Backbone as CSV, one residue per row, in Angstrom:
resi,resn,N_x,N_y,N_z,CA_x,CA_y,CA_z,C_x,C_y,C_z
1,MET,0.849,-1.195,0.000,0.000,0.000,0.000,0.886,1.246,0.000
2,SER,0.541,2.213,-0.831,1.180,3.523,-0.861,0.080,4.569,-0.748
3,TYR,0.461,5.846,-0.679,-0.552,6.902,-0.665,-1.090,7.180,-2.072
4,PHE,-0.209,7.111,-3.077,-0.618,7.366,-4.457,-0.003,6.335,-5.397
5,ARG,-0.683,6.126,-6.526,-0.141,5.349,-7.638,-0.112,6.262,-8.867
6,ARG,1.016,6.262,-9.569,1.094,7.042,-10.795,0.321,6.321,-11.893
7,THR,-0.536,7.057,-12.587,-1.331,6.473,-13.668,-0.976,7.062,-15.027
8,GLY,-0.088,8.038,-15.066,0.335,8.682,-16.305,1.462,9.644,-16.015
9,ALA,1.899,10.378,-17.016,3.014,11.300,-16.842,2.729,12.357,-15.788
10,THR,1.456,12.776,-15.680,1.096,13.828,-14.732,-0.073,13.458,-13.839
11,THR,-0.537,12.216,-13.898,-1.739,11.841,-13.162,-1.432,10.813,-12.072
12,PHE,-2.218,10.905,-10.980,-1.988,10.062,-9.820,-3.332,9.651,-9.222
13,ASP,-3.368,8.410,-8.753,-4.582,7.853,-8.170,-4.367,7.671,-6.669
14,PRO,-5.184,8.279,-5.817,-5.025,8.094,-4.373,-5.539,6.725,-3.937
15,THR,-4.929,6.180,-2.904,-5.396,4.929,-2.312,-6.228,5.246,-1.076
16,SER,-6.748,4.218,-0.449,-7.566,4.409,0.755,-6.763,4.986,1.911
17,ALA,-5.429,4.871,1.842,-4.572,5.420,2.904,-4.566,6.939,2.920
18,VAL,-5.178,7.575,1.910,-5.242,9.033,1.834,-6.553,9.555,2.418
19,GLY,-7.421,8.666,2.885,-8.729,9.081,3.384,-8.642,10.175,4.425
20,GLY,-9.533,11.173,4.328,-9.455,12.381,5.139,-9.919,12.195,6.566
21,ALA,-9.613,13.220,7.379,-9.989,13.208,8.783,-11.296,13.966,9.028
22,TRP,-11.504,15.080,8.341,-12.770,15.815,8.478,-13.896,15.081,7.766
23,ASN,-13.568,14.406,6.645,-14.543,13.630,5.875,-13.789,12.469,5.230
24,THR,-14.110,11.248,5.615,-13.345,10.091,5.154,-13.553,9.800,3.673
25,ALA,-14.580,10.405,3.052,-14.790,10.237,1.609,-13.951,11.209,0.790
26,GLU,-13.274,12.121,1.467,-12.400,13.092,0.810,-10.943,12.764,1.124
27,GLN,-10.036,13.435,0.431,-8.613,13.217,0.657,-8.099,14.070,1.814
28,HIS,-7.225,13.485,2.629,-6.428,14.277,3.567,-5.382,15.021,2.755
29,VAL,-5.217,16.303,3.033,-4.359,17.118,2.183,-2.870,16.828,2.397
30,ALA,-2.493,16.227,3.527,-1.079,16.033,3.836,-0.325,15.266,2.748
31,PRO,-0.819,14.103,2.285,-0.079,13.406,1.229,0.032,14.206,-0.068
32,THR,-0.994,15.017,-0.387,-0.903,15.856,-1.580,0.220,16.874,-1.442
33,PHE,0.395,17.432,-0.253,1.519,18.337,-0.028,2.840,17.625,-0.338
34,GLY,2.968,16.395,0.140,4.187,15.631,-0.135,4.354,15.350,-1.612
35,LEU,3.255,15.023,-2.300,3.318,14.754,-3.733,3.785,15.984,-4.503
36,LEU,3.257,17.155,-4.179,3.664,18.374,-4.876,5.132,18.701,-4.605
37,ALA,5.583,18.495,-3.388,7.006,18.700,-3.101,7.871,17.746,-3.910
38,HIS,7.414,16.509,-4.048,8.132,15.532,-4.870,8.213,15.988,-6.319
39,LEU,7.123,16.536,-6.856,7.132,16.993,-8.243,8.071,18.173,-8.436
40,VAL,8.125,19.075,-7.467,9.066,20.196,-7.543,10.506,19.685,-7.512
41,GLU,10.787,18.742,-6.641,12.125,18.178,-6.555,12.483,17.401,-7.827
42,THR,11.538,16.642,-8.357,11.788,15.882,-9.585,12.084,16.827,-10.748
43,ASP,11.329,17.920,-10.820,11.555,18.918,-11.864,12.915,19.584,-11.700
44,ARG,13.271,19.924,-10.460,14.582,20.550,-10.200,15.718,19.651,-10.669
45,ILE,15.643,18.370,-10.354,16.698,17.421,-10.737,16.727,17.254,-12.254
46,ALA,15.540,17.163,-12.877,15.475,16.993,-14.330,16.084,18.183,-15.061
47,ARG,16.020,19.352,-14.466,16.589,20.548,-15.082,18.055,20.750,-14.729
48,GLY,18.639,19.791,-13.986,20.051,19.873,-13.639,20.380,20.927,-12.602
49,ARG,19.412,21.265,-11.731,19.642,22.305,-10.735,19.975,21.707,-9.376
50,ASP,21.048,20.900,-9.347,21.496,20.339,-8.079,22.093,21.396,-7.158
51,ASP,22.318,22.591,-7.686,22.883,23.681,-6.903,21.818,24.438,-6.106
52,LEU,20.561,24.058,-6.238,19.477,24.730,-5.542,18.845,23.810,-4.508
53,ALA,18.297,24.420,-3.459,17.550,23.679,-2.438,16.251,24.408,-2.143
54,VAL,15.210,23.656,-1.842,13.931,24.249,-1.473,14.044,24.833,-0.066
55,THR,13.745,26.123,0.064,13.838,26.776,1.372,12.496,27.340,1.851
56,ARG,11.511,27.436,0.969,10.162,27.814,1.403,9.141,27.082,0.563
57,LEU,8.102,26.561,1.237,6.984,25.926,0.563,5.708,26.582,1.066
58,SER,4.911,27.125,0.156,3.667,27.776,0.528,2.513,27.112,-0.229
59,PHE,1.650,26.425,0.513,0.530,25.688,-0.058,-0.771,26.450,0.186
60,ASP,-1.607,26.531,-0.840,-2.969,27.035,-0.701,-3.931,25.908,-1.060
61,VAL,-4.933,25.714,-0.209,-5.924,24.659,-0.403,-7.209,25.312,-0.904
62,TRP,-7.618,24.956,-2.105,-8.752,25.604,-2.749,-10.090,25.022,-2.328
63,GLY,-10.055,23.897,-1.653,-11.291,23.281,-1.182,-11.119,21.788,-1.040
64,PRO,-12.095,21.102,-0.441,-12.016,19.644,-0.293,-12.112,18.968,-1.656
65,TYR,-11.583,17.739,-1.729,-11.594,17.010,-2.993,-11.679,15.519,-2.726
66,PRO,-12.322,14.783,-3.644,-12.637,13.375,-3.393,-11.445,12.457,-3.655
67,LEU,-11.626,11.202,-3.337,-10.623,10.157,-3.588,-10.710,9.730,-5.048
68,GLU,-10.291,10.615,-5.929,-10.328,10.383,-7.364,-8.993,10.760,-7.990
69,VAL,-8.790,10.315,-9.232,-7.537,10.579,-9.944,-7.282,12.086,-10.047
70,MET,-6.025,12.471,-9.843,-5.636,13.874,-9.873,-4.660,14.117,-11.021
71,ASP,-4.764,15.298,-11.602,-3.818,15.735,-12.637,-2.950,16.835,-12.049
72,THR,-1.678,16.869,-12.442,-0.723,17.796,-11.852,0.034,18.556,-12.930
73,ALA,0.619,19.683,-12.529,1.448,20.478,-13.434,2.513,21.191,-12.617
74,VAL,3.682,21.396,-13.226,4.794,22.111,-12.597,5.331,23.118,-13.594
75,ARG,5.629,24.332,-13.127,6.228,25.338,-14.000,7.135,26.258,-13.185
76,VAL,8.167,26.738,-13.844,9.088,27.695,-13.220,8.545,29.093,-13.480
77,LEU,8.154,29.784,-12.431,7.611,31.130,-12.573,8.704,32.183,-12.664
78,ARG,9.790,31.938,-11.938,10.872,32.912,-11.893,12.193,32.160,-11.979
79,PRO,12.721,31.942,-13.195,14.021,31.278,-13.315,15.135,32.217,-12.854
80,GLY,16.240,31.636,-12.427,17.361,32.466,-12.002,18.590,31.641,-11.700
81,ARG,19.720,32.298,-11.670,20.975,31.600,-11.395,21.041,31.123,-9.952
82,GLY,20.606,31.971,-9.011,20.719,31.609,-7.603,19.407,31.519,-6.866
83,VAL,18.311,31.964,-7.485,16.993,31.938,-6.848,15.952,31.605,-7.906
84,GLU,15.052,30.673,-7.586,13.954,30.332,-8.486,12.653,30.232,-7.701
85,LEU,11.559,30.576,-8.370,10.226,30.361,-7.833,9.520,29.349,-8.741
86,VAL,9.120,28.225,-8.150,8.491,27.140,-8.902,7.081,26.928,-8.365
87,GLU,6.139,26.739,-9.276,4.752,26.480,-8.893,4.338,25.076,-9.329
88,ALA,3.654,24.377,-8.452,3.077,23.075,-8.775,1.633,23.084,-8.305
89,GLU,0.758,22.421,-9.051,-0.643,22.402,-8.661,-1.285,21.072,-9.002
90,VAL,-2.391,20.825,-8.312,-3.169,19.600,-8.485,-4.586,19.975,-8.879
91,HIS,-5.107,19.289,-9.904,-6.514,19.388,-10.277,-7.181,18.037,-10.016
92,CYS,-8.399,18.082,-9.526,-9.174,16.871,-9.294,-10.574,17.113,-9.841
93,GLY,-11.002,16.284,-10.809,-12.281,16.507,-11.445,-12.351,17.834,-12.163
94,ALA,-11.257,18.220,-12.820,-11.164,19.472,-13.591,-11.192,20.716,-12.708
95,ARG,-11.039,20.556,-11.408,-11.042,21.690,-10.487,-9.708,21.768,-9.765
96,ARG,-9.104,22.946,-9.729,-7.858,23.126,-8.995,-8.131,22.967,-7.510
97,VAL,-7.311,22.140,-6.827,-7.568,21.867,-5.414,-6.430,22.275,-4.493
98,VAL,-5.185,22.182,-4.946,-4.048,22.602,-4.129,-2.988,23.222,-5.036
99,THR,-2.413,24.336,-4.569,-1.307,24.986,-5.264,-0.120,25.108,-4.322
100,LEU,1.061,24.855,-4.842,2.306,25.051,-4.111,3.165,26.057,-4.857
101,ARG,3.674,27.032,-4.138,4.741,27.890,-4.655,5.963,27.699,-3.765
102,ALA,7.060,27.302,-4.391,8.285,26.975,-3.663,9.424,27.868,-4.119
103,TRP,10.105,28.482,-3.160,11.346,29.191,-3.457,12.510,28.221,-3.332
104,LEU,13.364,28.216,-4.348,14.587,27.434,-4.367,15.754,28.405,-4.381
105,THR,16.716,28.195,-3.511,17.848,29.109,-3.424,19.163,28.340,-3.510
106,ALA,20.211,29.056,-3.926,21.510,28.421,-4.145,22.084,27.888,-2.839
107,THR,22.652,26.694,-2.912,23.323,26.115,-1.756,24.752,26.640,-1.656
108,GLY,25.312,26.558,-0.470,26.684,27.000,-0.247,27.069,26.700,1.191
109,ASP,28.349,26.783,1.484,28.850,26.461,2.823,28.728,27.679,3.732
110,SER,27.768,27.612,4.672,27.633,28.668,5.678,27.816,28.106,7.081
111,SER,28.542,26.977,7.178,28.681,26.284,8.463,29.359,27.149,9.522
112,THR,30.266,28.031,9.111,30.949,28.890,10.096,30.035,29.988,10.614
113,LEU,28.886,30.193,9.972,27.939,31.220,10.379,26.714,30.639,11.071
114,GLU,26.613,29.325,11.130,25.420,28.667,11.652,25.134,29.089,13.086
115,ALA,23.931,29.588,13.339,23.547,30.049,14.677,22.068,30.368,14.691
116,GLY,21.485,30.392,15.899,20.131,30.892,16.082,19.012,29.883,15.968
117,ALA,19.323,28.616,15.745,18.262,27.617,15.608,17.543,27.411,16.939
118,PRO,16.220,27.196,16.911,15.511,26.861,18.151,16.110,25.613,18.802
119,ALA,16.050,25.565,20.114,16.639,24.454,20.856,15.959,23.139,20.513
120,ALA,16.740,22.073,20.588,16.183,20.734,20.381,15.174,20.415,21.474
121,VAL,14.260,19.517,21.176,13.252,19.071,22.142,13.486,17.589,22.430
122,PRO,12.924,17.061,23.525,13.048,15.625,23.775,12.597,14.815,22.564
123,GLY,13.351,13.778,22.235,13.131,13.016,21.022,11.978,12.048,21.126
124,PRO,11.698,11.331,20.040,10.564,10.393,20.051,10.713,9.289,21.087
125,GLN,11.961,8.883,21.361,12.157,7.821,22.336,11.821,8.285,23.757
126,ASP,11.754,9.612,23.962,11.420,10.174,25.277,10.021,10.767,25.317
127,THR,9.194,10.424,24.333,7.843,10.975,24.223,6.845,9.824,24.196
128,PRO,5.780,9.898,24.991,4.837,8.767,25.064,4.135,8.495,23.741
129,ALA,3.911,7.225,23.436,3.126,6.849,22.259,1.681,7.300,22.448
130,TRP,1.050,7.648,21.330,-0.348,8.096,21.350,-1.041,7.642,20.090
131,ASP,-2.296,7.207,20.219,-3.075,6.741,19.081,-3.909,7.892,18.534
132,PRO,-3.570,8.454,17.358,-4.319,9.612,16.840,-5.735,9.277,16.400
133,THR,-6.036,7.980,16.211,-7.400,7.623,15.827,-8.377,7.810,16.987
134,ALA,-7.845,8.119,18.178,-8.733,8.468,19.289,-9.461,9.777,19.023
135,ASP,-8.848,10.657,18.226,-9.458,11.947,17.897,-9.956,12.030,16.459
136,TRP,-9.344,11.258,15.559,-9.578,11.455,14.128,-9.850,10.140,13.413
137,PRO,-10.802,10.125,12.461,-10.987,8.973,11.584,-10.129,9.121,10.331
138,GLY,-10.271,8.190,9.406,-9.653,8.324,8.086,-8.410,7.485,7.904
139,GLY,-8.192,7.093,6.631,-7.069,6.218,6.304,-5.719,6.839,6.553
140,PHE,-5.577,8.159,6.317,-4.263,8.767,6.511,-3.869,8.772,7.982
141,VAL,-4.762,9.218,8.849,-4.438,9.249,10.276,-4.119,7.842,10.787
142,ALA,-4.841,6.839,10.295,-4.590,5.460,10.721,-3.238,4.940,10.239
143,SER,-2.638,5.610,9.242,-1.383,5.119,8.658,-0.132,5.646,9.350
144,ILE,-0.295,6.558,10.319,0.876,7.187,10.937,1.094,6.683,12.350
145,GLU,2.348,6.751,12.761,2.732,6.461,14.142,3.024,7.780,14.829
146,VAL,2.463,7.974,16.014,2.558,9.265,16.692,3.015,9.078,18.133
147,ARG,3.867,9.990,18.571,4.214,10.139,19.986,3.892,11.573,20.372
148,ARG,3.317,11.766,21.557,2.803,13.090,21.890,2.995,13.404,23.367
149,ALA,3.374,14.664,23.650,3.441,15.191,25.009,2.714,16.525,25.013
150,LEU,1.534,16.583,25.647,0.732,17.801,25.699,1.048,18.591,26.963
151,GLU,1.165,19.914,26.809,1.275,20.794,27.967,-0.109,21.249,28.410
152,ASN,-0.946,21.606,27.430,-2.333,21.978,27.662,-3.022,21.950,26.302
153,PRO,-4.355,22.103,26.229,-5.010,22.076,24.917,-4.414,23.112,23.967
154,GLY,-4.060,22.661,22.762,-3.490,23.540,21.769,-1.999,23.793,21.906
155,ARG,-1.355,23.176,22.860,0.089,23.381,23.046,0.738,22.052,23.392
156,GLY,1.715,21.631,22.563,2.368,20.370,22.839,3.431,20.029,21.823
157,ARG,4.023,18.879,22.035,5.117,18.381,21.194,4.715,17.023,20.648
158,VAL,4.866,16.856,19.341,4.458,15.629,18.656,5.607,15.136,17.788
159,TRP,5.778,13.830,17.757,6.655,13.183,16.777,5.795,12.247,15.947
160,ALA,6.001,12.265,14.633,5.193,11.414,13.750,6.074,10.824,12.653
161,ARG,5.698,9.639,12.207,6.350,9.014,11.058,5.364,8.042,10.428
162,THR,5.678,7.633,9.208,4.842,6.658,8.512,5.721,5.676,7.755
163,GLY,5.255,4.444,7.697,5.932,3.442,6.888,5.301,3.268,5.521
164,VAL,4.300,4.095,5.210,3.605,3.995,3.926,4.340,4.832,2.890
165,PRO,4.759,4.262,1.758,5.433,5.050,0.721,4.495,6.113,0.143
166,LEU,5.058,7.243,-0.239,4.254,8.285,-0.867,3.747,7.826,-2.227
167,LEU,4.628,7.196,-3.007,4.286,6.757,-4.356,4.655,5.295,-4.538
168,ASP,3.788,4.547,-5.164,4.033,3.138,-5.426,5.130,2.980,-6.480
169,GLY,6.218,2.271,-6.117,7.269,1.926,-7.067,8.102,3.080,-7.565
170,GLU,8.155,4.177,-6.830,8.903,5.346,-7.281,9.736,5.896,-6.125
171,ASP,11.001,6.215,-6.398,11.859,6.789,-5.368,11.385,8.201,-5.024
172,VAL,11.279,8.458,-3.738,10.849,9.766,-3.242,11.881,10.251,-2.244
173,GLY,12.312,11.498,-2.391,13.353,12.046,-1.538,12.879,12.355,-0.131
174,THR,13.851,12.627,0.734,13.570,12.908,2.135,12.697,14.142,2.307
175,LEU,12.937,15.181,1.501,12.144,16.396,1.639,10.662,16.108,1.425
176,ALA,10.314,15.440,0.329,8.909,15.178,0.031,8.276,14.276,1.082
177,ARG,9.012,13.281,1.564,8.461,12.408,2.602,8.171,13.197,3.876
178,THR,9.052,14.142,4.192,8.839,14.983,5.369,7.667,15.930,5.158
179,VAL,7.612,16.567,4.000,6.538,17.518,3.716,5.176,16.830,3.759
180,GLY,5.144,15.553,3.394,3.894,14.806,3.430,3.326,14.580,4.814
181,LEU,4.065,14.997,5.857,3.578,14.886,7.234,3.319,16.245,7.877
182,LEU,3.701,17.348,7.225,3.645,18.658,7.872,2.243,19.053,8.303
183,ASP,1.230,18.680,7.525,-0.126,19.106,7.835,-0.646,18.508,9.139
184,LEU,0.063,17.544,9.694,-0.335,16.975,10.980,-0.275,18.001,12.105
185,ALA,0.457,19.083,11.923,0.585,20.081,12.985,-0.774,20.528,13.496
186,ASN,-1.735,20.686,12.613,-3.029,21.236,13.005,-3.937,20.239,13.694
187,GLY,-3.618,18.952,13.660,-4.550,17.982,14.225,-4.056,17.170,15.400
188,MET,-2.778,17.287,15.735,-2.224,16.407,16.751,-2.159,17.038,18.137
189,THR,-2.341,18.362,18.238,-2.372,19.034,19.544,-3.617,19.923,19.592
190,VAL,-4.779,19.314,19.469,-6.003,20.079,19.265,-6.340,20.945,20.475
191,ARG,-6.896,22.121,20.185,-7.373,23.016,21.241,-8.806,22.657,21.652
192,SER,-9.606,22.173,20.688,-10.989,21.778,20.960,-11.262,20.434,20.302
193,ASP,-12.214,19.710,20.841,-12.599,18.413,20.299,-13.103,18.597,18.860
194,PRO,-12.495,17.922,17.865,-12.926,18.100,16.480,-14.322,17.564,16.195
195,ARG,-14.919,16.852,17.145,-16.312,16.444,16.995,-17.272,17.587,17.367
196,GLU,-16.726,18.625,18.012,-17.545,19.750,18.453,-17.180,21.057,17.752
197,VAL,-15.922,21.184,17.335,-15.434,22.420,16.709,-14.640,22.042,15.466
198,ALA,-14.948,22.692,14.343,-14.162,22.512,13.116,-13.104,23.611,13.035
199,PHE,-11.909,23.228,12.613,-10.828,24.216,12.478,-9.903,23.830,11.311
200,PRO,-10.474,23.612,10.113,-9.632,23.238,8.966,-8.704,24.377,8.566
201,ASN,-7.557,24.012,8.029,-6.612,25.025,7.550,-6.779,25.238,6.051
202,VAL,-6.647,26.477,5.641,-6.767,26.826,4.228,-5.409,26.956,3.551
203,ASP,-4.344,26.865,4.336,-3.003,26.984,3.767,-1.994,26.313,4.687
204,LEU,-0.763,26.294,4.241,0.383,25.898,5.071,1.622,26.492,4.421
205,THR,2.414,27.195,5.210,3.693,27.723,4.724,4.804,27.252,5.652
206,ALA,5.840,26.677,5.065,6.993,26.199,5.822,8.258,26.881,5.316
207,HIS,9.061,27.386,6.252,10.378,27.951,5.946,11.443,27.023,6.534
208,LEU,12.409,26.653,5.721,13.434,25.685,6.115,14.800,26.349,6.119
209,PHE,15.555,26.168,7.207,16.927,26.682,7.224,17.974,25.579,7.072
210,ARG,17.511,24.332,7.019,18.369,23.224,6.599,17.486,22.100,6.093
211,ARG,18.089,21.170,5.398,17.331,20.043,4.868,16.987,19.070,5.988
212,PRO,15.755,18.583,6.024,15.389,17.598,7.045,16.097,16.270,6.801
213,ALA,16.330,15.557,7.917,17.055,14.290,7.841,16.136,13.119,7.522
214,GLY,14.820,13.305,7.665,13.887,12.215,7.408,13.633,11.387,8.653
215,GLY,12.824,10.356,8.500,12.437,9.540,9.646,11.353,10.231,10.454
216,TRP,11.566,10.373,11.756,10.615,11.056,12.623,10.573,12.548,12.307
217,LEU,9.358,13.094,12.242,9.151,14.542,12.161,8.645,15.028,13.505
218,GLY,9.328,16.027,14.060,8.903,16.627,15.318,8.188,17.947,15.076
219,LEU,7.084,18.159,15.793,6.287,19.375,15.678,6.081,19.949,17.075
220,ASP,6.743,21.057,17.364,6.567,21.755,18.637,5.536,22.851,18.379
221,THR,4.279,22.578,18.751,3.127,23.249,18.151,2.339,24.091,19.141
222,THR,1.825,25.224,18.628,0.883,26.069,19.355,-0.307,26.356,18.447
223,VAL,-1.523,26.131,18.953,-2.753,26.421,18.221,-3.457,27.579,18.920
224,THR,-3.796,28.616,18.140,-4.459,29.802,18.672,-5.779,30.016,17.952
225,PHE,-6.865,30.180,18.708,-8.164,30.559,18.163,-8.438,32.008,18.526
226,GLY,-8.837,32.821,17.545,-9.215,34.199,17.802,-10.706,34.335,18.045
227,PRO,-11.183,35.571,18.255,-12.593,35.788,18.616,-13.543,35.870,17.432
228,ASP,-13.030,35.914,16.203,-13.867,36.191,15.036,-13.842,35.082,13.986
229,GLY,-13.640,33.836,14.425,-13.717,32.715,13.499,-12.433,32.369,12.790
230,ALA,-11.315,32.943,13.220,-10.017,32.648,12.612,-9.071,32.073,13.656
231,GLY,-8.075,31.365,13.177,-7.062,30.800,14.064,-5.756,30.602,13.333
232,VAL,-4.724,30.274,14.091,-3.400,30.019,13.530,-2.789,28.834,14.264
233,THR,-2.270,27.891,13.503,-1.411,26.839,14.052,0.009,27.133,13.622
234,SER,0.925,27.158,14.584,2.334,27.387,14.273,3.166,26.312,14.945
235,ALA,4.287,25.975,14.325,5.126,24.907,14.868,6.579,25.115,14.471
236,VAL,7.469,24.769,15.373,8.884,24.611,15.047,9.081,23.176,14.597
237,LEU,9.780,22.997,13.490,9.978,21.681,12.884,11.282,21.074,13.369
238,HIS,11.230,19.797,13.708,12.406,19.093,14.210,12.557,17.746,13.511
239,ASP,13.794,17.281,13.401,14.092,15.869,13.207,14.962,15.453,14.383
240,GLU,15.483,14.246,14.366,16.223,13.775,15.536,17.574,14.457,15.692
241,ALA,17.987,15.246,14.681,19.233,16.018,14.791,18.999,17.413,15.352
242,GLY,17.738,17.846,15.465,17.443,19.181,15.977,16.406,19.877,15.114
243,SER,16.263,21.189,15.302,15.265,21.951,14.548,15.777,22.239,13.144
244,PHE,14.830,22.370,12.187,15.233,22.661,10.812,14.320,23.673,10.126
245,GLY,13.275,24.174,10.806,12.398,25.153,10.175,11.187,25.460,11.012
246,ARG,10.267,26.215,10.421,9.016,26.596,11.073,7.879,26.507,10.062
247,LEU,6.658,26.342,10.581,5.488,26.388,9.712,4.376,27.176,10.379
248,ALA,3.427,27.631,9.552,2.215,28.273,10.040,1.057,27.882,9.138
249,GLN,-0.140,27.787,9.730,-1.359,27.443,9.004,-2.479,28.388,9.434
250,SER,-3.244,28.900,8.471,-4.418,29.724,8.757,-5.634,28.827,8.922
251,LEU,-6.411,29.055,9.979,-7.545,28.192,10.310,-8.861,28.936,10.164
252,VAL,-9.902,28.198,9.766,-11.286,28.664,9.822,-11.944,27.935,10.994
253,VAL,-12.373,28.686,12.010,-12.856,28.094,13.266,-14.368,28.285,13.380
254,ARG,-15.089,27.167,13.625,-16.539,27.273,13.785,-17.039,26.093,14.634
255,ARG,-18.078,26.353,15.413,-18.705,25.294,16.182,-19.555,24.427,15.259
256,LEU,-19.627,23.131,15.546,-20.378,22.208,14.714,-21.819,22.042,15.179
257,SER,-22.138,22.495,16.364,-23.510,22.345,16.867,-24.343,23.576,16.581
């Protein structure tokens, strides 16, 4: 079982492991984020740009979408010697559902200048196991392994990983595998019971100051609800070597009753 199967040069078929958490008949957006990152990386390599690395990923979610075949496209919006802006998008049923804009910047040795990273947090081996299906349904949530330490509602530390390949029979890099888990930030340290309050995110933006090592993804997360139906989930990103970036998600908050 994988999250997606390639059915053509630009088309992909989701499996049941992509089933959503808000609605199990729809796709969880997390694997799509990973798929788009994979397409950006595949395009970068095909163009011979090994001198560039992805340092920002900004996803916009245009709406929910079913467990149906998706068509994808990648294009370079801003070519450059040391900086590029690349866009990738997914259509499902002839409707655009997710867009990614990624900044790629030139790599170089800045090891003598390295400083300022957020402090490391206790690793997965020091964090209690937790079953996320206690809060969420769906094939994607059931496919992940989670360890969690909560300080209070909406504030906590989570480690997550999956043994499910992103794509059937296709090599996928560490970046895309990591990106395919980022959307978990909004659901693993909930501020309110998702059976009583909906708080879906309409976007996700991640800034990276080094490449993730893969394996366990750590999310040191804070969820904030405002007074007018909006919220923000923010997290410092970690792997077992330490922090490597930050993310933020815009939330639409509403009571379900």
